Structure formats: structure tokens, C-alpha cells
C-alpha positions as a Markdown table, in Angstrom:
| # | Residue | x | y | z |
|---|---|---|---|---|
| 1 | Met | 17.6 | 10.9 | 24.5 |
| 2 | Val | 15.7 | 13.0 | 26.7 |
| 3 | Ser | 12.1 | 13.9 | 26.7 |
| 4 | Arg | 11.8 | 16.7 | 24.5 |
| 5 | Lys | 9.5 | 19.7 | 23.1 |
| 6 | Leu | 11.0 | 21.6 | 20.7 |
| 7 | Cys | 9.8 | 25.1 | 19.5 |
| 8 | Leu | 11.4 | 25.6 | 16.3 |
| 9 | Ala | 8.5 | 26.1 | 14.3 |
| 10 | Gln | 6.7 | 28.1 | 16.5 |
| 11 | Asp | 3.6 | 26.1 | 15.8 |
| 12 | Pro | 2.4 | 23.6 | 18.0 |
| 13 | Glu | 1.5 | 20.6 | 15.7 |
| 14 | Ala | 4.9 | 21.1 | 13.8 |
| 15 | Asp | 7.0 | 21.4 | 16.8 |
| 16 | Lys | 5.2 | 18.3 | 18.2 |
| 17 | Leu | 6.5 | 16.3 | 15.1 |
| 18 | Leu | 9.6 | 17.6 | 15.3 |
| 19 | Ser | 10.1 | 16.7 | 19.1 |
| 20 | Ser | 8.8 | 13.1 | 18.3 |
| 21 | Asp | 10.4 | 12.1 | 15.0 |
| 22 | Asn | 14.3 | 12.7 | 14.3 |
| 23 | Phe | 13.9 | 12.3 | 10.5 |
| 24 | Ala | 11.3 | 15.2 | 10.7 |
| 25 | Leu | 14.0 | 17.3 | 12.6 |
| 26 | Leu | 16.5 | 16.5 | 10.2 |
| 27 | Thr | 14.3 | 17.3 | 7.6 |
| 28 | Gly | 13.7 | 20.9 | 8.9 |
| 29 | Met | 17.3 | 21.4 | 9.5 |
| 30 | Leu | 18.1 | 20.6 | 5.8 |
| 31 | Leu | 15.2 | 23.1 | 4.8 |
| 32 | Asp | 16.6 | 25.8 | 6.9 |
| 33 | Gln | 18.5 | 27.7 | 4.4 |
| 34 | Gln | 17.3 | 31.1 | 2.2 |
| 35 | Phe | 14.0 | 30.8 | 4.0 |
| 36 | Pro | 12.7 | 32.0 | 7.7 |
| 37 | Met | 13.7 | 29.3 | 10.0 |
| 38 | Glu | 10.2 | 28.6 | 11.6 |
| 39 | His | 9.0 | 28.2 | 8.2 |
| 40 | Ala | 11.7 | 25.8 | 7.5 |
| 41 | Phe | 10.7 | 23.7 | 10.3 |
| 42 | Arg | 6.9 | 23.7 | 9.6 |
| 43 | Gly | 7.9 | 21.7 | 6.1 |
| 44 | Pro | 8.0 | 18.4 | 7.7 |
| 45 | Gln | 4.4 | 18.9 | 9.1 |
| 46 | Lys | 3.3 | 20.0 | 5.7 |
| 47 | Leu | 4.5 | 16.9 | 4.2 |
| 48 | Ala | 2.9 | 14.9 | 6.8 |
| 49 | Asp | -0.4 | 16.6 | 6.3 |
| 50 | Arg | -0.1 | 15.8 | 2.6 |
| 51 | Met | 1.5 | 12.2 | 2.8 |
| 52 | Asp | -1.1 | 10.9 | 5.6 |
| 53 | Gly | 1.7 | 10.9 | 8.1 |
| 54 | Phe | 5.6 | 11.4 | 8.2 |
| 55 | Asp | 7.3 | 8.4 | 6.9 |
| 56 | Ile | 11.1 | 8.2 | 5.8 |
| 57 | Arg | 10.3 | 5.1 | 3.8 |
| 58 | Arg | 7.3 | 6.5 | 2.1 |
| 59 | Ile | 9.2 | 9.6 | 1.1 |
| 60 | Ala | 12.0 | 7.8 | -0.2 |
| 61 | Glu | 10.0 | 5.5 | -2.2 |
| 62 | Thr | 7.4 | 7.9 | -3.6 |
| 63 | Asp | 8.0 | 8.9 | -7.4 |
| 64 | Pro | 10.3 | 11.9 | -7.6 |
| 65 | Glu | 7.8 | 14.0 | -9.8 |
| 66 | Glu | 4.9 | 13.4 | -7.3 |
| 67 | Phe | 7.1 | 14.1 | -4.4 |
| 68 | Glu | 8.3 | 17.2 | -5.8 |
| 69 | Glu | 4.5 | 18.2 | -6.5 |
| 70 | Ile | 3.8 | 17.4 | -3.0 |
| 71 | Gly | 6.6 | 19.8 | -1.8 |
| 72 | Ala | 5.9 | 22.6 | -4.1 |
| 73 | Thr | 2.0 | 22.7 | -3.5 |
| 74 | Pro | 1.3 | 25.8 | -1.6 |
| 75 | Pro | 2.0 | 26.8 | 0.9 |
| 76 | Ala | 5.2 | 25.2 | -0.1 |
| 77 | Ile | 8.0 | 23.6 | 1.9 |
| 78 | His | 10.2 | 26.1 | 1.0 |
| 79 | Arg | 10.6 | 28.8 | -1.5 |
| 80 | Tyr | 12.2 | 26.5 | -3.9 |
| 81 | Gly | 9.6 | 23.8 | -3.0 |
| 82 | Arg | 10.6 | 21.1 | -5.9 |
| 83 | Ser | 14.3 | 21.5 | -5.4 |
| 84 | Met | 14.2 | 20.9 | -1.8 |
| 85 | Ala | 11.7 | 18.0 | -2.1 |
| 86 | Arg | 14.4 | 16.6 | -4.1 |
| 87 | Arg | 16.7 | 17.0 | -1.4 |
| 88 | Val | 14.4 | 15.7 | 1.0 |
| 89 | Gln | 14.1 | 12.6 | -0.7 |
| 90 | Asp | 17.8 | 12.3 | -1.5 |
| 91 | Leu | 18.3 | 12.7 | 2.4 |
| 92 | Ala | 15.7 | 10.2 | 3.2 |
| 93 | Arg | 17.2 | 7.5 | 0.8 |
| 94 | Tyr | 20.8 | 8.2 | 2.4 |
| 95 | Val | 19.5 | 7.7 | 5.6 |
| 96 | Leu | 17.9 | 4.3 | 4.5 |
| 97 | Glu | 20.7 | 3.1 | 3.0 |
| 98 | Asn | 23.5 | 4.4 | 5.2 |
| 99 | Tyr | 21.6 | 3.9 | 8.6 |
| 100 | Asp | 18.9 | 1.5 | 8.3 |
| 101 | Gly | 16.4 | 4.3 | 8.5 |
| 102 | Lys | 17.5 | 5.0 | 12.0 |
| 103 | Ile | 18.4 | 8.6 | 12.4 |
| 104 | Asp | 19.6 | 8.1 | 15.8 |
| 105 | Asn | 22.5 | 5.6 | 14.5 |
| 106 | Leu | 24.1 | 8.9 | 13.1 |
| 107 | Trp | 25.2 | 9.9 | 16.7 |
| 108 | Thr | 24.9 | 6.2 | 18.3 |
| 109 | Asp | 26.3 | 3.8 | 16.2 |
| 110 | Gly | 29.9 | 2.5 | 17.4 |
| 111 | Asp | 29.8 | 5.3 | 20.1 |
| 112 | Pro | 31.3 | 8.2 | 18.0 |
| 113 | Asp | 32.7 | 11.3 | 19.7 |
| 114 | Gly | 31.8 | 14.7 | 18.6 |
| 115 | Lys | 34.0 | 15.1 | 15.6 |
| 116 | Glu | 32.7 | 11.7 | 14.1 |
| 117 | Val | 29.3 | 12.7 | 14.6 |
| 118 | Leu | 30.2 | 15.8 | 12.8 |
| 119 | Lys | 31.8 | 13.9 | 9.7 |
| 120 | Arg | 28.8 | 11.8 | 9.6 |
| 121 | Leu | 26.3 | 14.7 | 9.7 |
| 122 | Lys | 28.5 | 16.5 | 6.9 |
| 123 | Ala | 28.3 | 13.5 | 4.7 |
| 124 | Leu | 24.4 | 13.9 | 4.5 |
| 125 | Pro | 22.8 | 15.0 | 1.3 |
| 126 | Gly | 22.4 | 18.8 | 1.6 |
| 127 | Phe | 24.2 | 19.2 | 4.9 |
| 128 | Gly | 27.6 | 21.5 | 4.7 |
| 129 | Asp | 30.2 | 22.2 | 7.4 |
| 130 | Gln | 27.9 | 25.0 | 9.2 |
| 131 | Lys | 24.8 | 23.2 | 8.8 |
| 132 | Ala | 26.2 | 20.1 | 10.3 |
| 133 | Arg | 27.7 | 21.9 | 13.3 |
| 134 | Ile | 24.3 | 23.8 | 13.8 |
| 135 | Phe | 22.7 | 20.2 | 14.0 |
| 136 | Leu | 25.2 | 18.9 | 16.3 |
| 137 | Ser | 24.7 | 21.7 | 18.5 |
| 138 | Leu | 21.3 | 21.2 | 18.4 |
| 139 | Leu | 21.6 | 17.8 | 19.4 |
| 140 | Gly | 23.6 | 18.6 | 22.3 |
| 141 | Lys | 21.8 | 21.6 | 23.6 |
| 142 | Gln | 18.1 | 20.6 | 23.2 |
| 143 | Leu | 18.1 | 16.8 | 23.0 |
| 144 | Gly | 20.7 | 15.5 | 25.6 |
| 145 | Val | 22.9 | 14.0 | 22.9 |
| 146 | His | 26.6 | 14.6 | 24.2 |
| 147 | Pro | 29.2 | 12.8 | 22.6 |
| 148 | Asp | 32.6 | 13.4 | 24.0 |
| 149 | Gly | 33.9 | 16.8 | 22.6 |
| 150 | Trp | 30.7 | 17.8 | 21.0 |
| 151 | Arg | 31.0 | 21.5 | 22.0 |
| 152 | Glu | 34.3 | 21.7 | 20.1 |
| 153 | Ala | 33.1 | 20.1 | 17.2 |
| 154 | Ala | 30.2 | 22.4 | 16.9 |
| 155 | Gly | 32.3 | 25.4 | 17.4 |
| 156 | Pro | 30.7 | 28.6 | 18.4 |
| 157 | Tyr | 27.2 | 26.9 | 18.0 |
| 158 | Gly | 28.2 | 24.9 | 21.0 |
| 159 | Glu | 28.8 | 27.8 | 23.1 |
| 160 | Glu | 26.9 | 27.6 | 26.4 |
| 161 | Gly | 24.3 | 30.4 | 26.5 |
| 162 | Ser | 25.0 | 31.4 | 22.8 |
| 163 | Arg | 22.1 | 32.8 | 20.6 |
| 164 | Arg | 23.2 | 32.0 | 17.3 |
| 165 | Ser | 21.3 | 29.3 | 15.7 |
| 166 | Val | 18.4 | 27.3 | 15.6 |
| 167 | Ala | 20.1 | 25.2 | 18.2 |
| 168 | Asp | 19.5 | 28.2 | 20.5 |
| 169 | Val | 15.7 | 28.7 | 20.0 |
| 170 | Thr | 13.6 | 27.4 | 22.8 |
| 171 | Asp | 10.6 | 30.0 | 22.5 |
| 172 | Ala | 9.6 | 33.3 | 20.7 |
| 173 | Glu | 12.0 | 35.4 | 22.9 |
| 174 | Ser | 15.1 | 33.3 | 22.0 |
| 175 | Leu | 14.2 | 33.0 | 18.4 |
| 176 | Thr | 14.1 | 36.9 | 18.4 |
| 177 | Gln | 17.6 | 36.9 | 19.8 |
| 178 | Val | 19.0 | 34.4 | 17.5 |
| 179 | Arg | 17.3 | 36.8 | 14.8 |
| 180 | Glu | 19.2 | 39.7 | 16.1 |
| 181 | Phe | 22.5 | 38.1 | 16.4 |
| 182 | Lys | 22.3 | 36.9 | 12.6 |
| 183 | Lys | 21.4 | 40.9 | 11.7 |
| 184 | Lys | 24.4 | 42.1 | 13.7 |
| 185 | Ala | 26.5 | 39.3 | 12.1 |
| 186 | Lys | 25.4 | 40.3 | 8.9 |
| 187 | Ala | 25.9 | 44.0 | 9.3 |
| 188 | Ala | 29.5 | 43.4 | 10.6 |
| 189 | Ala | 30.4 | 41.1 | 7.7 |
| 190 | Lys | 29.6 | 44.2 | 5.3 |
| 191 | Lys | 32.0 | 46.6 | 6.6 |
């Protein structure tokens, strides 16, 4: 793992958490749907502020109704705060049960290639094919995680120099470029 300073939440405190805690980063990726990207990646910091720290075991073990309330308290972690809080808890439990709570095991255990890492990511609760490919691309482009064939497994998200997804956001300017790409792609899909 390379030393990293992520700029996904566009908020210094939230980005510091994402840069230092792989479960926080995975949680931000989980929340990144039907919600502005930078707000999704601020979700882990909101949880940390409300839970006196960000801890995968505490998240997994908190009473589900209590955790839903933590996620839905304004400003909520997502526009669907309660349902996304349930997903965050499901993700925490899955990682604890399958990877002993160590997120890095997703991409290091057994020296997996890109296809295997993608398969593991797709098995995570709340991660479909596209979200898994974007996260694999984020690992490769910004975290120095380069299993054999990662770019191919990530598909277009792994392309060098692309501005397609959160994997390509390194500052405010690149966030604008990603938004512009998505806007154009949406317009093209409507034609």
C-alpha cells in the first residue's frame, strides 16, 4: 500500500479518514449511489463523529435500530439514511465474517489476480458489477494495489487518464471533469 492522500469527499477531515481506513473507504463507495459522490464519501466521517470513532466491529455490533438512527440523524449519511445504514452494517458483518475484519485481505489473501479481486468485491453486500469495477479501479489508480490484470478486470474504469468515476477524482478539478463525463454519458444514453 502506498502512502495516500485521497480527495474524494472534498473535505479535509473526511478525506483523512478515507485515506487512513480502508473500511471507511469501502463504506464511502457503498454509499456512492443516488447521492452526490462527495457527500457519499463524507458518510464515514459522519458515522465516526457520532460513534466516537470509526470502528468496523462497533458498527457491526451496534443494535440495528440504534445504528439506523445514527445513519439517519441529520445530516444523514445518505438521502436514504436508514436503509443505507443497514447496508453499512451488513457490509461490516460480511467483512468481519469473511476477511476477519481486514479489508486488505480482499486484495491480498492468496495473491489474487484482478479477476479474483473483482469477484470478491462483487460478493460484498451492496456491491454490483459496476461498483466493484470502480472500486477495483480506485485501488489501482490511487492506492497502488495492482494485482495482475486489474485494469482489464476494471474495464473502462481502469483506463489510464480516464475521467469516468470516483477512481479518477484527485481534486476539485478532476471531480468537475468526472461530473462532465457522466453528464455527457447520460445525455448520450437518452438519444
